[in-house]
mmCIF file of the N, C-alpha and C atoms, coordinates in Angstrom:
data_MODEL
# 
_entry.id   MODEL 
# 
loop_
_atom_site.group_PDB 
_atom_site.id 
_atom_site.type_symbol 
_atom_site.label_atom_id 
_atom_site.label_alt_id 
_atom_site.label_comp_id 
_atom_site.label_asym_id 
_atom_site.label_entity_id 
_atom_site.label_seq_id 
_atom_site.pdbx_PDB_ins_code 
_atom_site.Cartn_x 
_atom_site.Cartn_y 
_atom_site.Cartn_z 
_atom_site.occupancy 
_atom_site.B_iso_or_equiv 
_atom_site.pdbx_formal_charge 
_atom_site.auth_seq_id 
_atom_site.auth_comp_id 
_atom_site.auth_asym_id 
_atom_site.auth_atom_id 
_atom_site.pdbx_PDB_model_num 
ATOM 1   N N  . MET A 1 1  ? 0.839   -1.176 0.000  1.00 0.00 ? 1  MET A N  1 
ATOM 2   C CA . MET A 1 1  ? 0.000   0.000  0.000  1.00 0.00 ? 1  MET A CA 1 
ATOM 3   C C  . MET A 1 1  ? 0.886   1.243  0.000  1.00 0.00 ? 1  MET A C  1 
ATOM 4   N N  . ARG A 1 2  ? 0.306   2.313  -0.487 1.00 0.00 ? 2  ARG A N  1 
ATOM 5   C CA . ARG A 1 2  ? 1.047   3.573  -0.601 1.00 0.00 ? 2  ARG A CA 1 
ATOM 6   C C  . ARG A 1 2  ? 0.195   4.712  -0.053 1.00 0.00 ? 2  ARG A C  1 
ATOM 7   N N  . VAL A 1 3  ? 0.819   5.592  0.716  1.00 0.00 ? 3  VAL A N  1 
ATOM 8   C CA . VAL A 1 3  ? 0.144   6.776  1.262  1.00 0.00 ? 3  VAL A CA 1 
ATOM 9   C C  . VAL A 1 3  ? 0.192   7.885  0.217  1.00 0.00 ? 3  VAL A C  1 
ATOM 10  N N  . VAL A 1 4  ? -0.962  8.474  -0.060 1.00 0.00 ? 4  VAL A N  1 
ATOM 11  C CA . VAL A 1 4  ? -1.051  9.564  -1.034 1.00 0.00 ? 4  VAL A CA 1 
ATOM 12  C C  . VAL A 1 4  ? -1.671  10.770 -0.337 1.00 0.00 ? 4  VAL A C  1 
ATOM 13  N N  . VAL A 1 5  ? -1.047  11.930 -0.497 1.00 0.00 ? 5  VAL A N  1 
ATOM 14  C CA . VAL A 1 5  ? -1.562  13.173 0.071  1.00 0.00 ? 5  VAL A CA 1 
ATOM 15  C C  . VAL A 1 5  ? -1.819  14.158 -1.062 1.00 0.00 ? 5  VAL A C  1 
ATOM 16  N N  . ASP A 1 6  ? -3.019  14.703 -1.090 1.00 0.00 ? 6  ASP A N  1 
ATOM 17  C CA . ASP A 1 6  ? -3.344  15.771 -2.026 1.00 0.00 ? 6  ASP A CA 1 
ATOM 18  C C  . ASP A 1 6  ? -2.940  17.078 -1.340 1.00 0.00 ? 6  ASP A C  1 
ATOM 19  N N  . TYR A 1 7  ? -1.760  17.560 -1.676 1.00 0.00 ? 7  TYR A N  1 
ATOM 20  C CA . TYR A 1 7  ? -1.218  18.745 -1.002 1.00 0.00 ? 7  TYR A CA 1 
ATOM 21  C C  . TYR A 1 7  ? -1.996  20.018 -1.311 1.00 0.00 ? 7  TYR A C  1 
ATOM 22  N N  . GLU A 1 8  ? -2.787  19.995 -2.365 1.00 0.00 ? 8  GLU A N  1 
ATOM 23  C CA . GLU A 1 8  ? -3.648  21.147 -2.682 1.00 0.00 ? 8  GLU A CA 1 
ATOM 24  C C  . GLU A 1 8  ? -4.774  21.271 -1.642 1.00 0.00 ? 8  GLU A C  1 
ATOM 25  N N  . ARG A 1 9  ? -5.205  20.131 -1.114 1.00 0.00 ? 9  ARG A N  1 
ATOM 26  C CA . ARG A 1 9  ? -6.294  20.107 -0.129 1.00 0.00 ? 9  ARG A CA 1 
ATOM 27  C C  . ARG A 1 9  ? -5.789  20.112 1.308  1.00 0.00 ? 9  ARG A C  1 
ATOM 28  N N  . CYS A 1 10 ? -4.561  19.673 1.509  1.00 0.00 ? 10 CYS A N  1 
ATOM 29  C CA . CYS A 1 10 ? -4.014  19.497 2.856  1.00 0.00 ? 10 CYS A CA 1 
ATOM 30  C C  . CYS A 1 10 ? -3.907  20.832 3.597  1.00 0.00 ? 10 CYS A C  1 
ATOM 31  N N  . GLY A 1 11 ? -4.414  20.836 4.820  1.00 0.00 ? 11 GLY A N  1 
ATOM 32  C CA . GLY A 1 11 ? -4.342  22.034 5.653  1.00 0.00 ? 11 GLY A CA 1 
ATOM 33  C C  . GLY A 1 11 ? -3.201  21.981 6.661  1.00 0.00 ? 11 GLY A C  1 
ATOM 34  N N  . SER A 1 12 ? -2.396  20.921 6.604  1.00 0.00 ? 12 SER A N  1 
ATOM 35  C CA . SER A 1 12 ? -1.263  20.734 7.527  1.00 0.00 ? 12 SER A CA 1 
ATOM 36  C C  . SER A 1 12 ? -1.682  20.938 8.984  1.00 0.00 ? 12 SER A C  1 
ATOM 37  N N  . ASN A 1 13 ? -2.844  20.382 9.340  1.00 0.00 ? 13 ASN A N  1 
ATOM 38  C CA . ASN A 1 13 ? -3.366  20.560 10.690 1.00 0.00 ? 13 ASN A CA 1 
ATOM 39  C C  . ASN A 1 13 ? -2.833  19.532 11.680 1.00 0.00 ? 13 ASN A C  1 
ATOM 40  N N  . ALA A 1 14 ? -2.073  18.545 11.205 1.00 0.00 ? 14 ALA A N  1 
ATOM 41  C CA . ALA A 1 14 ? -1.351  17.564 12.023 1.00 0.00 ? 14 ALA A CA 1 
ATOM 42  C C  . ALA A 1 14 ? -2.226  16.525 12.714 1.00 0.00 ? 14 ALA A C  1 
ATOM 43  N N  . VAL A 1 15 ? -3.485  16.403 12.320 1.00 0.00 ? 15 VAL A N  1 
ATOM 44  C CA . VAL A 1 15 ? -4.312  15.336 12.884 1.00 0.00 ? 15 VAL A CA 1 
ATOM 45  C C  . VAL A 1 15 ? -3.676  13.988 12.564 1.00 0.00 ? 15 VAL A C  1 
ATOM 46  N N  . CYS A 1 16 ? -3.264  13.790 11.319 1.00 0.00 ? 16 CYS A N  1 
ATOM 47  C CA . CYS A 1 16 ? -2.642  12.526 10.907 1.00 0.00 ? 16 CYS A CA 1 
ATOM 48  C C  . CYS A 1 16 ? -1.343  12.276 11.665 1.00 0.00 ? 16 CYS A C  1 
ATOM 49  N N  . ALA A 1 17 ? -0.564  13.312 11.875 1.00 0.00 ? 17 ALA A N  1 
ATOM 50  C CA . ALA A 1 17 ? 0.707   13.169 12.610 1.00 0.00 ? 17 ALA A CA 1 
ATOM 51  C C  . ALA A 1 17 ? 0.451   12.801 14.062 1.00 0.00 ? 17 ALA A C  1 
ATOM 52  N N  . GLY A 1 18 ? -0.649  13.267 14.616 1.00 0.00 ? 18 GLY A N  1 
ATOM 53  C CA . GLY A 1 18 ? -1.006  12.888 15.972 1.00 0.00 ? 18 GLY A CA 1 
ATOM 54  C C  . GLY A 1 18 ? -1.385  11.425 16.079 1.00 0.00 ? 18 GLY A C  1 
ATOM 55  N N  . ILE A 1 19 ? -1.973  10.883 15.018 1.00 0.00 ? 19 ILE A N  1 
ATOM 56  C CA . ILE A 1 19 ? -2.381  9.484  14.996 1.00 0.00 ? 19 ILE A CA 1 
ATOM 57  C C  . ILE A 1 19 ? -1.198  8.577  14.657 1.00 0.00 ? 19 ILE A C  1 
ATOM 58  N N  . LEU A 1 20 ? -0.369  8.997  13.722 1.00 0.00 ? 20 LEU A N  1 
ATOM 59  C CA . LEU A 1 20 ? 0.690   8.138  13.206 1.00 0.00 ? 20 LEU A CA 1 
ATOM 60  C C  . LEU A 1 20 ? 1.976   8.936  12.940 1.00 0.00 ? 20 LEU A C  1 
ATOM 61  N N  . PRO A 1 21 ? 2.670   9.342  14.010 1.00 0.00 ? 21 PRO A N  1 
ATOM 62  C CA . PRO A 1 21 ? 3.853   10.189 13.837 1.00 0.00 ? 21 PRO A CA 1 
ATOM 63  C C  . PRO A 1 21 ? 5.018   9.511  13.121 1.00 0.00 ? 21 PRO A C  1 
ATOM 64  N N  . GLN A 1 22 ? 5.011   8.192  13.024 1.00 0.00 ? 22 GLN A N  1 
ATOM 65  C CA . GLN A 1 22 ? 6.082   7.529  12.288 1.00 0.00 ? 22 GLN A CA 1 
ATOM 66  C C  . GLN A 1 22 ? 5.873   7.596  10.771 1.00 0.00 ? 22 GLN A C  1 
ATOM 67  N N  . VAL A 1 23 ? 4.697   8.041  10.338 1.00 0.00 ? 23 VAL A N  1 
ATOM 68  C CA . VAL A 1 23 ? 4.401   8.166  8.906  1.00 0.00 ? 23 VAL A CA 1 
ATOM 69  C C  . VAL A 1 23 ? 4.227   9.627  8.484  1.00 0.00 ? 23 VAL A C  1 
ATOM 70  N N  . PHE A 1 24 ? 3.615   10.446 9.345  1.00 0.00 ? 24 PHE A N  1 
ATOM 71  C CA . PHE A 1 24 ? 3.321   11.841 9.001  1.00 0.00 ? 24 PHE A CA 1 
ATOM 72  C C  . PHE A 1 24 ? 4.019   12.797 9.960  1.00 0.00 ? 24 PHE A C  1 
ATOM 73  N N  . GLU A 1 25 ? 4.442   13.945 9.405  1.00 0.00 ? 25 GLU A N  1 
ATOM 74  C CA . GLU A 1 25 ? 5.086   14.957 10.244 1.00 0.00 ? 25 GLU A CA 1 
ATOM 75  C C  . GLU A 1 25 ? 4.793   16.345 9.676  1.00 0.00 ? 25 GLU A C  1 
ATOM 76  N N  . VAL A 1 26 ? 4.399   17.258 10.539 1.00 0.00 ? 26 VAL A N  1 
ATOM 77  C CA . VAL A 1 26 ? 4.283   18.664 10.149 1.00 0.00 ? 26 VAL A CA 1 
ATOM 78  C C  . VAL A 1 26 ? 5.505   19.361 10.743 1.00 0.00 ? 26 VAL A C  1 
ATOM 79  N N  . ARG A 1 27 ? 6.325   19.904 9.869  1.00 0.00 ? 27 ARG A N  1 
ATOM 80  C CA . ARG A 1 27 ? 7.589   20.512 10.292 1.00 0.00 ? 27 ARG A CA 1 
ATOM 81  C C  . ARG A 1 27 ? 7.419   21.991 10.596 1.00 0.00 ? 27 ARG A C  1 
ATOM 82  N N  . ASP A 1 28 ? 8.495   22.591 11.057 1.00 0.00 ? 28 ASP A N  1 
ATOM 83  C CA . ASP A 1 28 ? 8.494   24.003 11.434 1.00 0.00 ? 28 ASP A CA 1 
ATOM 84  C C  . ASP A 1 28 ? 8.086   24.927 10.287 1.00 0.00 ? 28 ASP A C  1 
ATOM 85  N N  . ASP A 1 29 ? 8.251   24.449 9.043  1.00 0.00 ? 29 ASP A N  1 
ATOM 86  C CA . ASP A 1 29 ? 7.854   25.280 7.902  1.00 0.00 ? 29 ASP A CA 1 
ATOM 87  C C  . ASP A 1 29 ? 6.338   25.268 7.679  1.00 0.00 ? 29 ASP A C  1 
ATOM 88  N N  . GLY A 1 30 ? 5.611   24.468 8.500  1.00 0.00 ? 30 GLY A N  1 
ATOM 89  C CA . GLY A 1 30 ? 4.163   24.441 8.417  1.00 0.00 ? 30 GLY A CA 1 
ATOM 90  C C  . GLY A 1 30 ? 3.598   23.488 7.383  1.00 0.00 ? 30 GLY A C  1 
ATOM 91  N N  . PHE A 1 31 ? 4.435   22.660 6.772  1.00 0.00 ? 31 PHE A N  1 
ATOM 92  C CA . PHE A 1 31 ? 3.979   21.735 5.738  1.00 0.00 ? 31 PHE A CA 1 
ATOM 93  C C  . PHE A 1 31 ? 4.015   20.297 6.231  1.00 0.00 ? 31 PHE A C  1 
ATOM 94  N N  . LEU A 1 32 ? 3.088   19.510 5.708  1.00 0.00 ? 32 LEU A N  1 
ATOM 95  C CA . LEU A 1 32 ? 3.022   18.088 6.022  1.00 0.00 ? 32 LEU A CA 1 
ATOM 96  C C  . LEU A 1 32 ? 4.021   17.324 5.171  1.00 0.00 ? 32 LEU A C  1 
ATOM 97  N N  . TYR A 1 33 ? 4.698   16.369 5.801  1.00 0.00 ? 33 TYR A N  1 
ATOM 98  C CA . TYR A 1 33 ? 5.632   15.481 5.108  1.00 0.00 ? 33 TYR A CA 1 
ATOM 99  C C  . TYR A 1 33 ? 5.239   14.044 5.390  1.00 0.00 ? 33 TYR A C  1 
ATOM 100 N N  . VAL A 1 34 ? 5.321   13.204 4.365  1.00 0.00 ? 34 VAL A N  1 
ATOM 101 C CA . VAL A 1 34 ? 5.101   11.772 4.523  1.00 0.00 ? 34 VAL A CA 1 
ATOM 102 C C  . VAL A 1 34 ? 6.478   11.150 4.720  1.00 0.00 ? 34 VAL A C  1 
ATOM 103 N N  . LEU A 1 35 ? 6.692   10.580 5.889  1.00 0.00 ? 35 LEU A N  1 
ATOM 104 C CA . LEU A 1 35 ? 7.993   10.024 6.237  1.00 0.00 ? 35 LEU A CA 1 
ATOM 105 C C  . LEU A 1 35 ? 8.177   8.613  5.684  1.00 0.00 ? 35 LEU A C  1 
ATOM 106 N N  . GLU A 1 36 ? 7.083   7.910  5.508  1.00 0.00 ? 36 GLU A N  1 
ATOM 107 C CA . GLU A 1 36 ? 7.134   6.535  5.017  1.00 0.00 ? 36 GLU A CA 1 
ATOM 108 C C  . GLU A 1 36 ? 5.985   6.328  4.042  1.00 0.00 ? 36 GLU A C  1 
ATOM 109 N N  . GLU A 1 37 ? 6.296   6.462  2.748  1.00 0.00 ? 37 GLU A N  1 
ATOM 110 C CA . GLU A 1 37 ? 5.275   6.381  1.713  1.00 0.00 ? 37 GLU A CA 1 
ATOM 111 C C  . GLU A 1 37 ? 4.678   4.979  1.596  1.00 0.00 ? 37 GLU A C  1 
ATOM 112 N N  . HIS A 1 38 ? 5.458   3.961  1.913  1.00 0.00 ? 38 HIS A N  1 
ATOM 113 C CA . HIS A 1 38 ? 5.016   2.563  1.845  1.00 0.00 ? 38 HIS A CA 1 
ATOM 114 C C  . HIS A 1 38 ? 5.135   1.935  3.233  1.00 0.00 ? 38 HIS A C  1 
ATOM 115 N N  . PRO A 1 39 ? 4.233   2.293  4.148  1.00 0.00 ? 39 PRO A N  1 
ATOM 116 C CA . PRO A 1 39 ? 4.319   1.772  5.514  1.00 0.00 ? 39 PRO A CA 1 
ATOM 117 C C  . PRO A 1 39 ? 3.978   0.283  5.572  1.00 0.00 ? 39 PRO A C  1 
ATOM 118 N N  . PRO A 1 40 ? 4.410   -0.389 6.620  1.00 0.00 ? 40 PRO A N  1 
ATOM 119 C CA . PRO A 1 40 ? 4.110   -1.819 6.756  1.00 0.00 ? 40 PRO A CA 1 
ATOM 120 C C  . PRO A 1 40 ? 2.614   -2.067 6.982  1.00 0.00 ? 40 PRO A C  1 
ATOM 121 N N  . GLU A 1 41 ? 2.197   -3.234 6.582  1.00 0.00 ? 41 GLU A N  1 
ATOM 122 C CA . GLU A 1 41 ? 0.788   -3.630 6.667  1.00 0.00 ? 41 GLU A CA 1 
ATOM 123 C C  . GLU A 1 41 ? 0.246   -3.549 8.087  1.00 0.00 ? 41 GLU A C  1 
ATOM 124 N N  . GLU A 1 42 ? 1.065   -3.782 9.084  1.00 0.00 ? 42 GLU A N  1 
ATOM 125 C CA . GLU A 1 42 ? 0.576   -3.757 10.465 1.00 0.00 ? 42 GLU A CA 1 
ATOM 126 C C  . GLU A 1 42 ? 0.123   -2.362 10.906 1.00 0.00 ? 42 GLU A C  1 
ATOM 127 N N  . LEU A 1 43 ? 0.452   -1.339 10.134 1.00 0.00 ? 43 LEU A N  1 
ATOM 128 C CA . LEU A 1 43 ? -0.010  0.019  10.452 1.00 0.00 ? 43 LEU A CA 1 
ATOM 129 C C  . LEU A 1 43 ? -1.313  0.382  9.741  1.00 0.00 ? 43 LEU A C  1 
ATOM 130 N N  . ARG A 1 44 ? -1.868  -0.560 8.985  1.00 0.00 ? 44 ARG A N  1 
ATOM 131 C CA . ARG A 1 44 ? -3.056  -0.258 8.177  1.00 0.00 ? 44 ARG A CA 1 
ATOM 132 C C  . ARG A 1 44 ? -4.191  0.337  9.013  1.00 0.00 ? 44 ARG A C  1 
ATOM 133 N N  . TRP A 1 45 ? -4.499  -0.228 10.152 1.00 0.00 ? 45 TRP A N  1 
ATOM 134 C CA . TRP A 1 45 ? -5.648  0.268  10.936 1.00 0.00 ? 45 TRP A CA 1 
ATOM 135 C C  . TRP A 1 45 ? -5.418  1.701  11.394 1.00 0.00 ? 45 TRP A C  1 
ATOM 136 N N  . LEU A 1 46 ? -4.160  2.057  11.720 1.00 0.00 ? 46 LEU A N  1 
ATOM 137 C CA . LEU A 1 46 ? -3.866  3.442  12.096 1.00 0.00 ? 46 LEU A CA 1 
ATOM 138 C C  . LEU A 1 46 ? -3.908  4.362  10.875 1.00 0.00 ? 46 LEU A C  1 
ATOM 139 N N  . LEU A 1 47 ? -3.466  3.853  9.733  1.00 0.00 ? 47 LEU A N  1 
ATOM 140 C CA . LEU A 1 47 ? -3.538  4.641  8.497  1.00 0.00 ? 47 LEU A CA 1 
ATOM 141 C C  . LEU A 1 47 ? -4.990  4.920  8.133  1.00 0.00 ? 47 LEU A C  1 
ATOM 142 N N  . GLU A 1 48 ? -5.832  3.919  8.264  1.00 0.00 ? 48 GLU A N  1 
ATOM 143 C CA . GLU A 1 48 ? -7.253  4.125  7.975  1.00 0.00 ? 48 GLU A CA 1 
ATOM 144 C C  . GLU A 1 48 ? -7.865  5.135  8.934  1.00 0.00 ? 48 GLU A C  1 
ATOM 145 N N  . GLU A 1 49 ? -7.404  5.132  10.175 1.00 0.00 ? 49 GLU A N  1 
ATOM 146 C CA . GLU A 1 49 ? -7.861  6.131  11.154 1.00 0.00 ? 49 GLU A CA 1 
ATOM 147 C C  . GLU A 1 49 ? -7.397  7.529  10.744 1.00 0.00 ? 49 GLU A C  1 
ATOM 148 N N  . ALA A 1 50 ? -6.159  7.637  10.272 1.00 0.00 ? 50 ALA A N  1 
ATOM 149 C CA . ALA A 1 50 ? -5.618  8.928  9.827  1.00 0.00 ? 50 ALA A CA 1 
ATOM 150 C C  . ALA A 1 50 ? -6.380  9.439  8.599  1.00 0.00 ? 50 ALA A C  1 
ATOM 151 N N  . VAL A 1 51 ? -6.685  8.538  7.666  1.00 0.00 ? 51 VAL A N  1 
ATOM 152 C CA . VAL A 1 51 ? -7.457  8.910  6.475  1.00 0.00 ? 51 VAL A CA 1 
ATOM 153 C C  . VAL A 1 51 ? -8.837  9.417  6.889  1.00 0.00 ? 51 VAL A C  1 
ATOM 154 N N  . ALA A 1 52 ? -9.499  8.674  7.757  1.00 0.00 ? 52 ALA A N  1 
ATOM 155 C CA . ALA A 1 52 ? -10.839 9.057  8.202  1.00 0.00 ? 52 ALA A CA 1 
ATOM 156 C C  . ALA A 1 52 ? -10.831 10.327 9.043  1.00 0.00 ? 52 ALA A C  1 
ATOM 157 N N  . GLY A 1 53 ? -9.746  10.576 9.769  1.00 0.00 ? 53 GLY A N  1 
ATOM 158 C CA . GLY A 1 53 ? -9.664  11.738 10.650 1.00 0.00 ? 53 GLY A CA 1 
ATOM 159 C C  . GLY A 1 53 ? -9.220  13.018 9.981  1.00 0.00 ? 53 GLY A C  1 
ATOM 160 N N  . CYS A 1 54 ? -8.769  12.919 8.742  1.00 0.00 ? 54 CYS A N  1 
ATOM 161 C CA . CYS A 1 54 ? -8.298  14.114 8.037  1.00 0.00 ? 54 CYS A CA 1 
ATOM 162 C C  . CYS A 1 54 ? -9.464  15.056 7.748  1.00 0.00 ? 54 CYS A C  1 
ATOM 163 N N  . PRO A 1 55 ? -9.464  16.265 8.328  1.00 0.00 ? 55 PRO A N  1 
ATOM 164 C CA . PRO A 1 55 ? -10.594 17.178 8.144  1.00 0.00 ? 55 PRO A CA 1 
ATOM 165 C C  . PRO A 1 55 ? -10.770 17.689 6.717  1.00 0.00 ? 55 PRO A C  1 
ATOM 166 N N  . THR A 1 56 ? -9.706  17.653 5.915  1.00 0.00 ? 56 THR A N  1 
ATOM 167 C CA . THR A 1 56 ? -9.819  18.127 4.533  1.00 0.00 ? 56 THR A CA 1 
ATOM 168 C C  . THR A 1 56 ? -9.897  16.985 3.530  1.00 0.00 ? 56 THR A C  1 
ATOM 169 N N  . ARG A 1 57 ? -9.884  15.745 4.039  1.00 0.00 ? 57 ARG A N  1 
ATOM 170 C CA . ARG A 1 57 ? -9.946  14.544 3.191  1.00 0.00 ? 57 ARG A CA 1 
ATOM 171 C C  . ARG A 1 57 ? -8.821  14.525 2.157  1.00 0.00 ? 57 ARG A C  1 
ATOM 172 N N  . ALA A 1 58 ? -7.639  14.927 2.582  1.00 0.00 ? 58 ALA A N  1 
ATOM 173 C CA . ALA A 1 58 ? -6.500  15.035 1.679  1.00 0.00 ? 58 ALA A CA 1 
ATOM 174 C C  . ALA A 1 58 ? -5.658  13.754 1.610  1.00 0.00 ? 58 ALA A C  1 
ATOM 175 N N  . ILE A 1 59 ? -5.910  12.795 2.492  1.00 0.00 ? 59 ILE A N  1 
ATOM 176 C CA . ILE A 1 59 ? -5.091  11.584 2.562  1.00 0.00 ? 59 ILE A CA 1 
ATOM 177 C C  . ILE A 1 59 ? -5.882  10.401 2.017  1.00 0.00 ? 59 ILE A C  1 
ATOM 178 N N  . SER A 1 60 ? -5.195  9.574  1.242  1.00 0.00 ? 60 SER A N  1 
ATOM 179 C CA . SER A 1 60 ? -5.810  8.323  0.764  1.00 0.00 ? 60 SER A CA 1 
ATOM 180 C C  . SER A 1 60 ? -4.735  7.242  0.733  1.00 0.00 ? 60 SER A C  1 
ATOM 181 N N  . LEU A 1 61 ? -5.204  6.004  0.606  1.00 0.00 ? 61 LEU A N  1 
ATOM 182 C CA . LEU A 1 61 ? -4.315  4.858  0.484  1.00 0.00 ? 61 LEU A CA 1 
ATOM 183 C C  . LEU A 1 61 ? -4.542  4.231  -0.874 1.00 0.00 ? 61 LEU A C  1 
ATOM 184 N N  . GLU A 1 62 ? -3.449  3.891  -1.545 1.00 0.00 ? 62 GLU A N  1 
ATOM 185 C CA . GLU A 1 62 ? -3.526  3.191  -2.818 1.00 0.00 ? 62 GLU A CA 1 
ATOM 186 C C  . GLU A 1 62 ? -2.987  1.787  -2.624 1.00 0.00 ? 62 GLU A C  1 
ATOM 187 N N  . GLU A 1 63 ? -3.706  0.829  -3.148 1.00 0.00 ? 63 GLU A N  1 
ATOM 188 C CA . GLU A 1 63 ? -3.220  -0.559 -3.126 1.00 0.00 ? 63 GLU A CA 1 
ATOM 189 C C  . GLU A 1 63 ? -2.294  -0.760 -4.301 1.00 0.00 ? 63 GLU A C  1 
ATOM 190 N N  . GLU A 1 64 ? -1.200  -1.446 -4.049 1.00 0.00 ? 64 GLU A N  1 
ATOM 191 C CA . GLU A 1 64 ? -0.232  -1.683 -5.133 1.00 0.00 ? 64 GLU A CA 1 
ATOM 192 C C  . GLU A 1 64 ? -0.116  -3.151 -5.422 1.00 0.00 ? 64 GLU A C  1 
# 
């Protein structure tokens, strides 16, 4: 699976980083960064929580 962020929609509000800091990070420049584009399968339930919790619906998962 692959994490996809629509940066045009992303508000960098850090909800996803609060749920999964090993995958998402909002840095001092105020922008969201994906630290692990292809996270391990055992993080799927947290990734789905991050996708559902994103207030701008900017995060999605792609199956590869």
